[in-house]
C-alpha positions as CSV (number, residue, x, y, z in Angstrom):
1,X,20.7,-1.4,-33.0
2,X,18.5,0.5,-30.5
3,X,19.4,4.0,-29.6
4,X,18.5,4.5,-25.9
5,X,19.8,8.0,-25.7
6,X,20.1,7.9,-21.9
7,X,23.7,9.0,-21.6
8,X,22.9,12.6,-20.6
9,X,20.3,11.5,-17.9
10,X,22.7,8.9,-16.5
11,X,25.5,11.4,-16.2
12,X,23.1,13.9,-14.5
13,X,21.9,11.4,-12.0
14,X,25.4,10.1,-11.3
15,X,26.6,13.7,-10.7
16,X,23.7,14.5,-8.4
17,X,24.3,11.2,-6.5
18,X,28.0,12.0,-6.1
19,X,27.1,15.4,-4.6
20,X,24.6,13.7,-2.2
21,X,27.2,11.2,-0.9
22,X,29.5,14.1,-0.2
23,X,26.9,16.0,1.7
24,X,25.7,13.0,3.7
25,X,29.3,12.1,4.4
26,X,29.1,8.3,3.8
27,X,32.5,7.7,5.5
28,X,31.4,9.4,8.7
29,X,28.0,7.6,8.5
30,X,29.8,4.2,8.3
31,X,32.0,5.2,11.3
32,X,28.9,6.1,13.4
33,X,27.2,2.8,12.5
34,X,30.3,0.9,13.7
35,X,30.3,2.8,17.0
36,X,26.6,2.2,17.5
37,X,26.9,-1.5,16.6
38,X,29.6,-1.7,19.3
39,X,27.3,0.0,21.9
40,X,24.4,-2.2,20.8
41,X,26.4,-5.4,21.4
42,X,27.2,-4.4,25.0
43,X,25.9,-7.0,27.5
44,X,24.6,-4.3,29.8
45,X,22.8,-2.3,27.1
46,X,19.3,-3.0,28.4
47,X,20.2,-2.1,32.0
48,X,19.0,1.3,30.9
49,X,15.9,0.7,28.5
50,X,15.8,4.4,27.6
51,X,19.4,4.5,26.5
52,X,19.0,1.1,24.7
53,X,16.0,2.4,22.8
54,X,18.0,5.5,21.8
55,X,21.0,3.4,20.6
56,X,19.0,0.9,18.7
57,X,16.8,3.6,17.1
58,X,19.8,5.6,16.0
59,X,21.5,2.5,14.6
60,X,18.4,1.5,12.7
61,X,18.0,5.0,11.2
62,X,21.7,5.2,10.1
63,X,21.7,1.6,8.7
64,X,18.6,2.5,6.6
65,X,20.3,5.6,5.2
66,X,23.5,3.7,4.2
67,X,21.5,0.9,2.8
68,X,19.6,3.3,0.6
69,X,22.8,4.9,-0.7
70,X,24.4,1.5,-1.4
71,X,21.2,0.4,-3.2
72,X,21.4,3.4,-5.5
73,X,25.0,2.7,-6.2
74,X,24.3,-1.0,-7.0
75,X,21.3,-0.2,-9.2
76,X,23.4,2.4,-11.2
77,X,26.0,-0.3,-11.8
78,X,23.4,-2.9,-12.8
79,X,21.8,-0.3,-15.2
80,X,25.2,0.1,-17.0
81,X,25.3,-3.7,-17.5
82,X,21.7,-3.7,-18.8
83,X,22.4,-0.9,-21.2
84,X,25.4,-2.7,-22.6
85,X,23.2,-5.7,-23.1
86,X,20.6,-3.6,-24.9
87,X,23.2,-2.1,-27.2
88,X,24.7,-5.5,-28.0
89,X,21.5,-7.4,-28.7
90,X,18.9,-4.6,-29.6
91,X,16.3,-6.1,-27.3
92,X,13.3,-3.7,-27.1
93,X,12.0,-5.4,-24.0
94,X,15.3,-4.8,-22.2
95,X,15.4,-1.3,-23.5
96,X,12.0,-0.5,-21.8
97,X,13.3,-2.1,-18.6
98,X,16.4,0.2,-18.7
99,X,14.2,3.3,-19.2
100,X,11.9,2.3,-16.4
101,X,14.8,1.5,-14.0
102,X,16.5,4.8,-14.8
103,X,13.3,6.7,-14.0
104,X,13.0,4.8,-10.7
105,X,16.6,5.6,-9.8
106,X,16.0,9.3,-10.6
107,X,13.1,9.3,-8.2
108,X,15.1,7.8,-5.4
109,X,18.0,10.2,-6.0
110,X,15.6,13.1,-6.0
111,X,14.3,12.0,-2.6
112,X,17.9,11.6,-1.3
113,X,18.6,15.1,-2.6
114,X,15.7,16.5,-0.7
115,X,17.1,14.9,2.5
116,X,20.3,17.0,2.1
117,X,18.2,20.1,2.5
118,X,17.1,19.1,6.0
119,X,19.8,20.8,8.0
120,X,17.7,22.3,10.8
121,X,18.6,21.8,14.5
122,X,15.8,19.4,15.1
123,X,15.3,18.0,11.5
124,X,16.8,14.5,12.3
125,X,14.4,14.0,15.3
126,X,11.3,11.9,15.5
127,X,8.1,13.9,15.1
128,X,4.9,14.4,17.1
129,X,2.0,15.4,14.8
130,X,-1.3,16.7,16.1
131,X,-4.3,16.9,13.8
132,X,-7.3,18.9,14.9
133,X,-10.7,19.4,13.2
134,X,-11.6,23.1,12.6
135,X,-14.5,25.0,11.1
136,X,-17.0,22.8,9.2
137,X,-18.8,20.8,11.8
138,X,-19.1,17.0,11.1
139,X,-17.4,17.4,7.8
140,X,-14.3,18.9,9.5
141,X,-14.2,16.0,12.0
142,X,-14.4,13.5,9.2
143,X,-11.7,15.4,7.3
144,X,-9.4,15.3,10.3
145,X,-9.8,11.5,10.4
146,X,-9.1,11.4,6.6
147,X,-5.8,13.3,7.2
148,X,-4.9,11.0,10.1
149,X,-5.4,8.0,7.9
150,X,-3.4,9.7,5.1
151,X,-0.3,10.1,7.4
152,X,-0.7,6.6,8.8
153,X,-0.8,5.2,5.2
154,X,2.2,7.3,4.3
155,X,4.2,5.9,7.2
156,X,3.1,2.4,6.4
157,X,4.2,2.7,2.7
158,X,7.7,3.8,4.0
159,X,7.8,1.2,6.7
160,X,8.2,3.9,9.3
161,X,7.3,3.3,13.0
162,X,4.2,5.3,14.0
163,X,2.3,5.3,17.3
164,X,-1.1,6.8,17.9
165,X,-0.6,8.5,21.3
166,X,-4.1,9.9,21.6
167,X,-7.4,10.2,19.8
168,X,-10.5,12.2,20.7
169,X,-13.5,11.0,18.7
170,X,-16.3,13.3,17.5
171,X,-19.8,12.4,18.4
172,X,-21.3,11.8,15.0
173,X,-18.3,10.9,12.8
174,X,-14.6,11.5,12.5
175,X,-12.3,12.9,15.2
176,X,-11.8,16.1,17.2
177,X,-8.1,15.5,17.4
178,X,-5.4,12.9,17.2
179,X,-1.7,12.9,18.2
180,X,0.8,10.6,16.3
181,X,4.4,9.9,17.1
182,X,6.5,9.1,13.9
183,X,9.9,7.6,14.5
184,X,11.9,7.6,11.3
185,X,15.1,9.2,9.9
186,X,14.5,12.9,9.7
187,X,10.8,12.5,10.6
188,X,10.5,16.1,11.9
189,X,12.4,17.7,9.1
190,X,10.3,15.8,6.5
191,X,6.9,16.3,8.1
192,X,7.3,19.8,9.4
193,X,6.3,21.1,5.9
194,X,2.9,19.5,6.4
195,X,2.1,21.8,9.3
196,X,-0.6,24.4,8.7
197,X,-4.2,24.6,7.7
198,X,-5.7,22.1,5.3
199,X,-8.9,22.7,3.5
200,X,-11.4,20.2,2.0
201,X,-14.1,21.1,-0.6
202,X,-16.6,18.3,-1.4
203,X,-20.3,17.4,-1.7
204,X,-21.0,16.7,2.0
205,X,-22.1,13.1,2.8
206,X,-23.5,14.5,6.0
207,X,-25.8,17.0,4.3
208,X,-29.2,15.7,3.1
209,X,-29.4,18.5,0.6
210,X,-26.1,17.3,-0.9
211,X,-24.6,20.8,-0.9
212,X,-20.9,21.6,-1.4
213,X,-19.2,21.9,1.9
214,X,-15.9,23.5,2.8
215,X,-14.2,22.3,6.0
216,X,-10.8,22.8,7.7
217,X,-8.3,20.9,9.8
218,X,-5.1,22.1,11.4
219,X,-1.9,20.0,11.5
220,X,0.8,20.8,14.0
221,X,4.3,19.1,13.9
222,X,6.9,19.4,16.6
223,X,10.2,17.5,17.1
224,X,10.4,14.9,19.8
225,X,13.2,16.2,22.0
226,X,15.8,13.9,23.4
227,X,15.7,13.4,27.1
228,X,19.0,15.1,27.5
229,X,17.6,18.3,26.0
230,X,14.4,18.3,28.0
231,X,13.4,21.0,30.4
232,X,12.3,20.7,34.0
233,X,8.6,21.3,34.6
234,X,7.7,21.9,38.3
235,X,4.8,19.8,39.5
236,X,3.1,23.0,40.7
237,X,2.9,24.1,37.0
238,X,0.9,21.1,35.8
239,X,-2.5,19.6,36.4
240,X,-2.8,15.9,35.7
241,X,-6.3,14.3,35.0
242,X,-6.8,10.6,34.5
243,X,-9.7,9.1,32.6
244,X,-10.8,6.0,30.7
245,X,-9.7,5.6,27.1
246,X,-12.6,5.8,24.7
247,X,-13.4,4.6,21.2
248,X,-15.6,6.0,18.5
249,X,-18.9,7.6,19.7
250,X,-17.6,7.7,23.3
251,X,-17.6,3.9,23.7
252,X,-15.2,2.9,26.5
253,X,-12.4,0.7,25.4
254,X,-10.6,0.5,28.7
255,X,-12.2,-0.4,32.1
256,X,-9.5,1.4,34.1
257,X,-8.6,5.1,34.4
258,X,-5.3,4.7,32.6
259,X,-5.5,7.6,30.1
260,X,-3.7,10.8,31.2
261,X,-4.3,14.4,30.3
262,X,-1.6,17.0,31.4
263,X,-2.4,20.7,31.4
264,X,0.6,23.1,31.6
265,X,-1.0,25.9,33.7
266,X,1.3,28.8,32.7
267,X,0.8,28.3,28.9
268,X,-2.5,26.4,28.7
269,X,-0.9,23.7,26.6
270,X,-2.8,20.4,27.0
271,X,-1.3,17.0,26.1
272,X,-3.2,13.6,26.3
273,X,-2.0,10.1,26.0
274,X,-4.1,6.9,26.1
275,X,-2.0,4.5,24.0
276,X,-0.1,2.7,26.8
277,X,-1.7,0.2,29.1
278,X,-0.7,1.8,32.4
279,X,-1.3,5.2,33.8
280,X,2.4,5.6,34.6
281,X,3.4,4.9,31.0
282,X,0.8,7.3,29.6
283,X,1.9,10.0,32.0
284,X,5.6,9.5,31.0
285,X,4.7,9.7,27.3
286,X,2.5,12.8,27.8
287,X,5.2,14.5,29.8
288,X,7.8,13.9,27.0
289,X,5.5,15.5,24.4
290,X,4.8,18.4,26.7
291,X,8.5,18.9,27.3
292,X,9.0,18.8,23.5
293,X,6.4,21.5,22.9
294,X,7.7,23.7,25.8
295,X,11.3,23.5,24.7
296,X,10.4,24.3,21.1
297,X,8.4,27.3,22.3
298,X,11.3,28.4,24.5
299,X,13.7,28.1,21.5
300,X,11.3,30.2,19.4
301,X,11.2,32.9,22.0
302,X,15.0,32.9,22.3
303,X,15.5,32.9,18.6
304,X,12.5,34.4,16.8
305,X,14.6,34.8,13.7
306,X,14.5,31.0,13.2
307,X,11.5,31.1,10.9
308,X,11.7,27.4,10.2
309,X,10.8,26.6,13.8
310,X,8.3,29.3,14.3
311,X,6.6,28.5,11.1
312,X,6.1,24.8,11.5
313,X,3.6,25.1,14.4
314,X,1.6,28.0,13.2
315,X,-1.8,26.9,11.9
316,X,-4.0,29.9,11.8
317,X,-7.3,29.6,9.9
318,X,-6.2,32.4,7.6
319,X,-3.1,30.5,6.6
320,X,-4.4,27.7,4.3
321,X,-1.5,25.8,2.9
322,X,-3.2,23.0,0.9
323,X,-6.6,22.5,-0.7
324,X,-8.2,19.1,-1.3
325,X,-11.0,19.6,-3.9
326,X,-13.4,16.7,-4.6
327,X,-16.2,18.7,-6.2
328,X,-16.9,20.1,-8.8
329,X,-13.5,18.8,-10.0
330,X,-10.7,16.6,-8.6
331,X,-7.5,18.3,-7.4
332,X,-5.1,18.6,-4.5
333,X,-3.0,21.7,-4.6
334,X,-0.4,23.1,-2.2
335,X,-0.9,26.9,-2.1
336,X,2.7,27.6,-1.2
337,X,4.6,25.6,-3.8
338,X,1.9,25.4,-6.5
339,X,2.5,21.6,-6.6
340,X,-0.8,19.8,-7.5
341,X,-2.1,16.5,-8.6
342,X,-5.5,15.4,-10.0
343,X,-5.9,12.2,-8.0
344,X,-7.1,13.1,-4.5
345,X,-7.8,9.4,-3.6
346,X,-4.2,8.5,-4.1
347,X,-3.2,11.4,-1.9
348,X,-5.6,10.3,0.9
349,X,-4.1,6.8,0.5
350,X,-0.7,8.2,1.6
351,X,0.8,9.3,-1.8
352,X,2.2,12.6,-0.5
353,X,5.9,12.4,-1.2
354,X,5.6,14.8,-4.1
355,X,4.0,17.4,-1.8
356,X,6.6,16.9,0.9
357,X,9.5,17.2,-1.5
358,X,8.1,20.3,-3.1
359,X,7.5,21.8,0.4
360,X,11.1,21.1,1.6
361,X,12.6,22.6,-1.6
362,X,10.2,25.7,-1.3
363,X,11.2,26.2,2.4
364,X,14.9,25.9,1.5
365,X,14.5,28.7,-1.1
366,X,12.7,30.9,1.4
367,X,15.6,30.7,3.8
368,X,18.3,31.5,1.3
């Protein structure tokens, strides 16, 4: 008879999972889903596309959360059956399957546990992420594009909706900046720990001498504010410029002046959008991002003590939060949490969940 010796781990993961279901309030979640399903079934739902989008998005997010919880519950029950089979038949193959499944369940429960730490005012909101190249010339522009791809791949792995609102391409390679909108459950709370200055150290592919180059990129993350919370911006306080969308190297990809750049004159905040086909749609999207940034700034000024909000958009060059080292050794390390991995390629391919989880736990400890 095989001795799996998994009892302690199973009890621990069941205990953690039980605490999670209490914190997430599954009964309340199911009630909210029922209400949203009723709203979504209304025949006049799409009379207001904005409200319809809000209802269907909220329903999708809550259904995803409950599905994840139900999946863990089902997998734990199936694991009990598998372990009974192993103990009865002594099948080593089934024993390995049980160990692997328990490890996978522990990982999912750990991710759910991290979600319970997201209790900030804006944590459940969608996120707007802006990536900007910093010091380092062409290498920095290339690094900014690597980071953009990293976040796009991360969203793709999780099947999250992501929209590229704006890209400004650099002349030789890479990007000057990019703005992404990520619409997923707790997108802002999850990604806000990615805000700050990222540093890349590598043998530069743009340097004929092949010298080691250090370059920087800044990541800013703000919550996308619901329309009901938005603030009024007088037309006299903004300047609107229209231009043609462009591709890499300045190549035009749109023959009409549909891209929109809005400058908020009192603060100097600039927002661009060239994702939509019409100038009107791009202006509406850019205004929404501008309102989000202004409201967040306003809340920070009103409540400076809320460090979680002030901190997420600060990306000063002296505040490096993560290093990506490709030479002379391979390592990615978060300087706040000390979390590190020795596979930079996997990280750039979107495998950043470990960094995000460590960041959320670290932030939670800072605010206790």
